[in-house]
C-alpha positions as CSV (number, residue, x, y, z in Angstrom):
1,M,98.5,122.7,104.8
2,T,99.3,123.7,101.4
3,T,96.5,124.9,98.4
4,S,98.7,122.9,96.3
5,A,97.6,119.5,97.3
6,L,93.8,120.7,96.1
7,A,95.6,121.4,92.3
8,P,97.5,117.9,91.8
9,E,97.4,118.9,87.6
10,S,99.4,121.7,88.4
11,R,102.5,120.3,90.2
12,P,105.3,118.3,88.6
13,R,104.1,115.1,88.7
14,R,107.4,112.5,88.5
15,G,106.6,109.5,87.7
16,A,102.8,110.4,87.3
17,D,100.7,107.3,85.4
18,G,101.0,107.2,81.7
19,D,96.8,107.3,81.4
20,Y,96.6,110.4,83.9
21,A,99.4,112.3,81.6
22,R,97.5,111.4,78.4
23,L,93.8,112.3,79.9
24,L,95.6,116.1,81.3
25,R,97.7,116.8,77.8
26,R,94.2,116.4,76.1
27,I,92.0,118.4,78.4
28,T,95.2,121.2,78.1
29,E,94.7,121.1,74.7
30,A,91.9,121.6,74.6
31,G,91.8,125.0,76.3
32,L,89.9,123.5,79.4
33,M,92.6,124.5,82.6
34,Q,92.6,128.3,81.0
35,R,91.3,130.9,83.8
36,R,87.5,132.4,83.5
37,P,87.9,135.6,85.0
38,G,84.4,136.9,83.4
39,Y,82.6,134.4,84.3
40,Y,83.8,134.1,88.3
41,A,83.7,138.2,88.1
42,I,80.0,138.0,87.4
43,R,79.0,134.7,89.9
44,F,80.8,136.5,93.1
45,G,78.7,139.9,91.2
46,L,75.3,137.3,91.4
47,V,76.1,135.8,94.6
48,G,76.8,139.2,96.5
49,I,73.4,140.6,95.1
50,A,71.5,137.9,96.4
51,F,73.5,137.9,99.9
52,A,72.8,142.0,99.9
53,G,69.5,141.6,99.0
54,G,68.3,138.8,101.1
55,W,69.3,140.8,104.3
56,T,67.6,143.8,103.0
57,A,64.4,141.8,102.5
58,F,64.7,141.1,106.0
59,V,65.0,144.3,107.4
60,L,62.5,145.5,105.0
61,V,59.8,142.6,106.3
62,G,60.6,143.2,109.9
63,D,58.4,141.6,112.4
64,S,56.3,139.1,110.5
65,W,56.3,135.1,109.9
66,W,56.8,136.7,105.7
67,T,60.6,136.7,107.4
68,L,60.6,133.1,107.1
69,L,60.4,133.5,103.5
70,V,63.6,135.4,103.8
71,A,65.4,132.9,106.0
72,A,64.8,130.1,103.1
73,F,66.3,132.4,100.7
74,L,69.5,133.4,102.8
75,A,69.7,129.4,103.1
76,V,70.0,129.0,99.4
77,T,72.6,131.6,99.3
78,F,74.9,130.6,101.8
79,A,75.4,127.8,100.4
80,Q,75.4,129.1,97.4
81,I,78.6,131.3,98.3
82,A,79.8,128.2,100.4
83,L,80.4,126.8,96.5
84,V,82.4,129.9,96.0
85,M,84.7,129.6,98.7
86,H,84.9,125.9,97.3
87,D,86.3,127.1,94.1
88,V,88.7,129.8,95.8
89,A,89.9,127.0,97.7
90,H,90.6,125.3,94.2
91,R,92.7,128.3,92.8
92,Q,89.9,128.3,90.3
93,V,89.5,132.4,90.9
94,F,92.8,133.4,91.7
95,R,96.2,131.9,90.6
96,L,98.2,133.1,93.7
97,R,97.7,132.2,97.2
98,R,97.2,135.5,99.0
99,P,94.4,136.7,97.1
100,T,93.1,133.2,97.1
101,E,93.1,132.8,100.8
102,L,92.0,136.4,101.9
103,A,88.9,135.9,99.3
104,G,88.8,132.3,101.6
105,R,88.7,134.0,104.8
106,M,86.2,136.7,103.2
107,V,84.0,135.0,101.6
108,G,83.6,132.3,104.0
109,N,84.6,133.3,107.7
110,A,83.0,137.0,107.3
111,G,80.4,135.8,104.9
112,I,78.4,132.7,106.0
113,G,80.7,131.9,109.4
114,L,81.8,129.1,107.6
115,G,85.9,128.4,109.0
116,Y,88.0,129.0,105.8
117,G,91.3,127.2,107.4
118,W,89.6,124.2,109.0
119,W,87.6,123.1,105.8
120,Q,90.4,124.3,103.5
121,D,92.3,121.6,105.5
122,K,89.6,118.8,105.4
123,H,89.2,118.7,101.9
124,T,92.6,118.8,100.9
125,R,92.6,115.6,102.9
126,H,89.7,114.3,101.3
127,H,90.6,115.7,97.8
128,A,94.0,113.3,97.7
129,N,92.2,110.7,99.2
130,P,88.5,110.2,98.4
131,N,86.8,107.7,100.4
132,H,89.5,106.3,102.4
133,E,88.3,105.2,105.4
134,D,92.0,105.9,107.3
135,L,92.5,109.3,105.2
136,D,89.2,110.5,104.3
137,P,88.1,112.9,106.8
138,D,84.6,112.9,105.1
139,V,84.3,109.2,105.7
140,A,85.5,109.1,109.3
141,P,83.4,107.7,111.1
142,D,81.1,110.3,113.3
143,I,77.5,109.8,114.2
144,L,77.3,108.1,110.9
145,V,79.2,105.3,110.2
146,W,80.5,104.6,106.6
147,S,81.3,101.0,106.3
148,Q,80.8,97.7,108.1
149,R,84.2,97.7,109.6
150,Q,83.4,101.2,111.0
151,A,79.9,99.8,112.1
152,R,81.4,97.0,113.7
153,S,83.4,98.6,116.4
154,S,81.3,102.1,116.8
155,R,80.0,102.7,120.6
156,G,77.8,105.5,121.8
157,L,75.2,107.6,119.6
158,P,77.1,106.4,115.9
159,R,76.1,102.9,117.0
160,L,72.4,103.9,117.7
161,V,72.4,105.8,114.9
162,G,74.1,103.7,112.8
163,R,71.1,101.3,112.9
164,A,68.5,103.5,111.3
165,Q,70.6,106.1,109.3
166,A,69.8,105.6,105.6
167,Y,66.1,107.2,107.3
168,L,67.6,109.8,109.4
169,F,70.1,111.2,107.3
170,F,68.0,113.6,105.6
171,P,66.6,114.9,109.3
172,L,70.4,114.7,110.1
173,L,71.1,117.1,107.7
174,L,69.0,119.6,109.7
175,L,71.9,119.9,112.0
176,E,74.4,120.2,109.2
177,G,74.7,124.5,109.2
178,L,75.6,124.4,112.9
179,N,78.1,121.4,112.7
180,L,80.1,123.3,109.8
181,H,79.6,126.4,112.1
182,V,81.3,124.2,115.7
183,A,83.6,122.6,113.7
184,G,85.0,125.9,112.2
185,V,85.5,127.0,115.8
186,R,86.6,123.9,117.3
187,A,89.4,123.8,114.9
188,L,90.8,127.2,116.2
189,K,92.5,125.2,119.1
190,N,94.7,123.9,116.3
191,R,98.1,125.6,116.4
192,S,98.8,124.4,113.5
193,M,96.6,126.8,111.7
194,K,97.8,129.3,109.8
195,H,96.6,133.1,111.0
196,R,94.1,131.6,113.3
197,G,93.7,135.9,114.5
198,W,92.3,136.6,111.5
199,E,90.3,133.4,111.5
200,A,88.6,133.7,114.4
201,A,88.3,137.9,114.5
202,L,86.1,137.2,111.2
203,L,84.6,134.1,111.7
204,F,82.9,135.7,115.5
205,G,82.5,138.6,113.8
206,H,80.2,136.7,111.5
207,F,78.5,135.4,115.0
208,A,78.0,138.7,116.2
209,A,76.5,140.1,113.7
210,Y,74.7,138.0,112.7
211,A,73.1,137.6,116.5
212,V,72.9,141.5,116.2
213,A,70.8,141.3,113.0
214,L,68.5,138.7,114.4
215,F,67.6,140.1,117.5
216,A,67.8,144.1,116.3
217,V,65.0,143.2,113.9
218,L,62.9,140.2,115.8
219,P,61.3,139.4,118.5
220,V,63.0,136.5,120.2
221,D,60.3,133.8,119.1
222,K,60.8,134.9,115.8
223,A,64.6,135.2,116.4
224,L,64.8,131.8,117.5
225,V,62.3,130.4,114.3
226,F,64.1,132.2,111.7
227,F,67.3,131.0,113.0
228,A,66.3,127.3,112.9
229,V,64.8,127.3,109.6
230,H,68.1,129.4,108.2
231,Q,70.5,126.9,109.8
232,G,68.1,123.7,109.4
233,L,67.9,124.9,105.7
234,F,71.7,126.3,105.1
235,G,72.6,122.8,106.2
236,L,70.4,120.7,104.3
237,Y,70.8,122.3,101.3
238,M,74.9,121.8,101.6
239,G,74.0,118.0,102.8
240,C,72.1,117.6,99.7
241,I,74.8,119.4,96.9
242,F,77.8,116.8,98.8
243,A,75.9,113.3,99.7
244,P,75.7,112.8,95.4
245,N,79.8,112.8,95.1
246,H,81.2,109.7,97.0
247,K,78.5,108.7,99.1
248,G,77.7,104.8,98.2
249,M,80.8,104.8,95.8
250,P,84.1,102.5,96.4
251,T,85.8,102.5,99.9
252,L,88.9,101.8,100.5
253,T,91.3,100.6,102.9
254,G,94.9,100.3,104.5
255,D,96.9,100.2,101.7
256,D,94.8,100.3,99.3
257,R,95.6,103.1,96.8
258,P,95.1,102.7,93.1
259,D,96.9,105.1,90.7
260,Y,95.8,108.7,90.5
261,L,93.2,108.7,87.8
262,R,91.5,105.2,89.1
263,R,91.7,106.6,92.4
264,Q,89.2,109.6,92.0
265,V,87.2,108.0,89.0
266,L,86.4,105.1,91.0
267,T,85.5,106.9,94.0
268,S,83.4,109.9,92.7
269,R,79.7,109.7,91.0
270,N,78.6,112.2,88.4
271,V,75.3,113.3,88.5
272,R,73.2,114.0,84.9
273,G,71.4,116.7,84.5
274,G,70.8,120.5,82.5
275,L,71.3,123.9,83.6
276,C,69.5,123.8,86.8
277,T,71.2,120.9,88.2
278,D,74.6,122.8,86.9
279,L,73.6,125.9,88.9
280,A,71.6,123.8,92.4
281,L,75.0,121.8,92.6
282,G,77.4,124.5,91.8
283,G,78.9,122.4,89.0
284,L,80.2,119.5,91.6
285,N,77.6,117.6,89.9
286,Y,80.8,116.7,87.4
287,Q,82.2,115.0,90.7
288,I,84.6,113.2,88.6
289,E,85.9,116.2,86.0
290,H,86.4,118.1,89.0
291,H,88.6,115.5,91.1
292,L,90.6,114.9,88.3
293,F,91.1,119.0,87.8
294,P,90.4,120.5,91.3
295,S,91.9,123.7,89.5
296,M,89.6,123.4,86.2
297,P,87.1,126.9,86.4
298,T,83.8,125.2,87.0
299,P,82.3,126.2,83.3
300,H,84.6,123.9,81.9
301,L,83.7,121.0,83.4
302,R,80.3,120.1,81.4
303,R,83.0,120.2,78.3
304,A,85.5,117.5,80.0
305,Q,83.6,115.4,81.2
306,V,82.9,114.3,77.3
307,I,86.7,114.1,77.1
308,V,87.1,111.8,80.2
309,R,84.2,109.5,79.6
310,D,85.4,109.0,76.6
311,Y,88.8,108.6,77.9
312,C,87.9,106.2,80.8
313,A,85.9,104.1,77.9
314,E,88.5,104.0,75.8
315,I,91.2,102.6,79.4
316,G,88.5,100.3,80.5
317,V,87.9,102.3,83.5
318,P,84.1,102.3,85.0
319,Y,82.8,105.9,85.2
320,H,79.8,106.1,87.7
321,E,76.6,108.5,86.0
322,T,73.5,108.9,87.4
323,G,70.6,110.8,88.4
324,L,70.3,112.7,90.9
325,I,67.3,111.1,92.6
326,R,69.1,107.8,92.0
327,S,71.9,109.0,93.3
328,Y,70.6,110.2,96.6
329,R,68.9,106.2,96.3
330,E,72.3,105.1,95.7
331,A,73.5,106.7,98.9
332,L,71.2,105.6,101.0
333,T,71.2,101.8,100.1
334,H,74.8,102.0,100.9
335,L,73.4,103.5,104.5
336,H,71.2,101.3,104.6
337,H,74.1,97.9,104.1
338,V,76.6,99.6,106.2
339,G,73.9,99.3,109.0
340,V,73.2,95.4,109.1
341,P,75.7,95.0,111.4
342,L,74.0,96.8,114.3
343,R,70.5,95.3,113.4
344,T,71.8,91.9,113.0
345,P,74.8,91.6,115.1
346,D,74.6,87.5,115.0
347,E,73.8,87.5,110.9
348,A,76.9,89.5,110.5
349,A,79.4,87.8,112.7
350,K,78.9,84.5,110.4
351,N,79.7,86.9,107.2
């Protein structure tokens, strides 16, 4: 597992396609690959203040149902910290591997209980082959299925859920926070993971501190409700951030491997919006630009979009951009279409 896969534009590209090389040259000449240490210092500071402020408010509010407002605030804060971890992993913050991995583990494992090593490996494979049914872990069939081929071969719970997965998608996201924690713990069994001891110590240290804080400040009933609200909204927010990026966009199978530029652009969706959208989605609303240039600092993505969109029009590559609500509609429409073989197996068999 290496971080280099997260930043293909920084590696020697032997035999790289000319289309991408020309685009990279334009982006580089515009200065959009340059570091932004000031931006990230401010961003780290703000999420750190929000994190400390949220837990301070939790203690001050104490044994009151008003604490559920604190749970909602911390859910948003945890997701924003996860977005910071995402940028760290892509080497947008630090150029060197050691500070990158140290910051990633402190922010992810210790800060919010999200296993950095597991997530980095998964996200690396996603970036290399987005929306490829055999190679992208984000579209591997689990509880949800992402293509009619997966639907036809599904068994058990995925087959049952798949029939109505478009309607169950957002409710299921309430469990995504727990799923992220569990996946990080399960990955510790993988002996190929680097620094498993540190990963485990920081991860279980977070869980222990979290549990002690909840049950030291709140009675059992309020502690359990706080946990449900906090983790549920954290998962929902995380899912709402990532769902518009690729869900409902073309999927690849088998030997379908277009060149790098088309592989990234054709499988990604941008979300239009202003500053609020940028903040809420952590810059991932510029998903096309992020996939083309993973190590590009987040504040440069908006400027890069103009260059990339015009370049795609110039070379005849479709560039998909839509509003936030429309992006969810497209994703849900796709999920509903995928479930056709499970709802009408006889009709699907004819196709």
